[in-house]
C-alpha positions, 0 to 999 in steps of 0.5 A: 727376468726380461727377455728380448726376441728380435726378428724371431731370435731370442737374445740374452735375458736382461738382468734385474738389479732390484725388485719387490717380492710377491709376498709384499701386499703392496707389490701388485699395486706398486707394479700397476702404478709404475706400469701405468706411468710407463705405459702412458709415457711409451704411448706418448713418446714420438721416437718409439715407432709403431710396427705396422701390421693390422693395427697400430700397437706400441705395447700390450699389457696383461697382468704382470707381463708387458710386450713392447713392439719397437722399431730400432731402425739403424740402432742395434737393439743391444745399444738401446738398453745401455 
């Protein structure tokens, strides 16, 4: 289940409405295809601001995990998921 941590505070987990089981042989391939498309769109999106630290990173991908680094500015984070 997706989790959100904002300013060190863990928010209520986001419910998933659908998904594929890991027992299906195409699950990893489908996940990688969709994740690749999503990652490309996030990197190209100008509205997603990069959190400036040592280097510019919008997202980190590893296996089936994804971490997004977002700057919501004046928008409450909960409103971004609706």
